[in-house]
N, C-alpha and C positions, 0 to 999 in steps of 0.2 A: 765473605758473602753472607754468612749467618747474621752478622750485625746489620747489614743493609736490608735484608729481608725482614728481620725483626722490627727495625725502625719503620719500614714500609707498612707493615701490618698495624703496629701500635699507633702510628700517627695517621692512619687511614689514608695513605697516599694512593691507595687503589681507587679512590674516588676522584682523583685530580688528573684531568687530561694532560697529556704530554705532547711534545712535538712528534713523537713516533705514532701517537694515536692518529693525528691528522694525516700523517704520511700513509698509514695503512688504510684509513678510511678513504682517502683520495684514490687509492689504488683498488678499492672495493674488497679489501680483506676484512674478515670478520673478527680480527684480533683486537681492534681498537675501540671497543665499547659497544659495538652493534650487537654482538652476541657474547663476546668475551672481553675482559679488560686486561688481557695479558700485556698489552703495550705499556700500561702504567708501570708494571714491574720491569719489563724489558728495558725501558728507557733508563731506569735507575741502575740497572746492572751494566748496561752497555754504553751509556753516554760517553764515558771517558775513552772508549775504544772506537767511537763512530767514525773517526777520521784515519784510523790505522789501516794498514793493508792486511786484511784478514781473508781467511777462507771460511765461508759460511754455507752450510748445507741445510736444506729443509726437505724432509720426506712428506709428500702429499701436496700436489699442486692445486688441488681443489677442482676436481672434475665437475662439469655440468651435465654429464651424461647420466641419465637416471637409471641405467642398467648397472651402475657400479656402486657397491656399498660405500657408505660415508660420503656420498656425493653432495655437492653444494646447491643442488637444485638447478633448474633451467636458467635462472638469472645469474648463477655464479660466474665469476671470471677466473678461468684457469690461470695459475701463475700470479695471482694478485699479491700474495705475500712475497714472492721472489722479487717482484717489481718494488714492493715496499722496502725490502731489505736493501735493494740496490740504491734506492733514494736515501736511505739512512746511513748505510755503510758506504760512503761515497768513493772510497779507494779500494774496495774489497771485491773479490771474486765471489759470485753467488752461484751455488749449485743446487739443483733440485732433482727429485725423482718421483715417479708415480707408476702405479700398475696400469693405468689407462694410457696406452701408447698414442691414442688419438689426440691427446692434449700436450704432448711433449713439445718443447720448442727451445730454440737458442736465440739469444739476442746479444750480438757482439757489442752493440753500442751501450748496452746496460750491464755488460760483463756477466751475463747469465747463460748457463748451460743446464740442460736437464736430461735425465736418463730413465730407462725402464727399471723398475724394481717391484718384485712381488715379495712383500715383507713377511709373508707367511712361510716362505721357503728359504732356509739358510743358504742353500746352494745358489739361489738367485741373488741374494744379498751379496754374497762373496763374489759372485760373477760380476756384479756391478762395480764393486770396489776394485776389482782386477782390471777394469777398463783402463786403457792406456792414458786417458785423461785424468784418472782419479788415483791410480795405484801408488803414486809417489806423493800424494797430498795428505797432509794432516790438517784437520779442521779445528778452528778456534771455537766455533759454535756449531752444534748439530741440534736441529729442532725436528722432532718427530710428530707430525700432524697427519698421519696416514690413516690406516684402518684402526678404529678405536676399540680394540679388544685387548684383554690382558695378554693372551698368548702372542698376538701379533706384536704388541709393544715390547714384550720381553725378548721375543725372537729377534727383532730388529736391533735392540740394544746389545744383546749378547754377541751378535755378529757384526757390530759396527763400532763398539767402544774402542777397539784398537785403532780406529781412524781419528780419534779425538786427541788433539795435542795435549801434552802435559800442561795442566792449568786450564784446559778448555772446559767449556760448559755444555752439558747435554740436557736437553729439555724434552719431555714427553707431554704433549698437550691433551686436553679433552678427556680426562679420566671420568668415566660415568660413576656417579656417587655410589651406587649399589655395588660396584665392583672394587671399590677402594680397599676393603679388607683383604682381597685376594693378592694385593701387592705387598703385604706385610713382610713375608719372608724375603722377597726380592729386595726391598728397601733395607731390611736389617743386614743383609749381606753387603749391599752397597755402602752402608755406613761404616762397615769394617774395612772396606777396601779403598774408599775414596775420601777426599778432603771434606766434601759436603754431599749429603744425599737426604732429600726430604720430599714429602708430599705436601704441596701447598694448595690450600683450599681458599681461593680468592673470593671475598664477599662481592656479590653482584645481585641486586634484588630481582632482576628479571631473568636470571639464569642460575638456579640452584641445582641444576641437573648435571652439567658437565663442565663447569668452570674451575676445574681442578687440574693441577699439573705436577709432574715430578721434575725436580731440578737436581742435577748431579754435577759436581766439579772434581776434576782430577787434581792430584797433588802437583805442585810446581815450586820452583826455587824462588821465584819472585811473583808478585801479584799485581794485576790491574785493580783487583777488587779487595 
């Protein structure tokens, strides 16, 4: 993974649209260059897995209710990224969670299920994972796009990393630039425990505020990447 990410940055592939960019844009997700260019990197990481049968989870459906922190605004489409993942990972099961119960949904035709989760409370995170639908599942990919605060990010990671499959990839999106130094001790610990752990600051001219992510990969016996 380290080599792929290094090549991605050095060769400025973060500026080259990918098929996943179009998929996310078509589904009205902000990951594909509208606000963030995460899909440029994700396509390079996940292209070889896109037809595999995976379990993919994303926290944060993108509420359009203005009374919820980190909302997407009135014009946001709840579940946009879940629909995008469904279109990209064509044989995979897609799971999501959000603190706003009003936007939770299931779509059997798209292999999508969603659940309530308050990521600020460890007991609520563990309660979600103990749900009958989820308790026996290990995830190949977990994306955390929920409440964008240091404590919430670390709380969700600490109480969810056990659900990531060996060799799986865990991503935390939307780190605010001013908060990045607060993750240093967390990342230092992860570097000692996991195969790969890094904060990645993706260049994007129109967003220098929160186009930053954490990428972590567990150890595994064999590798897709």
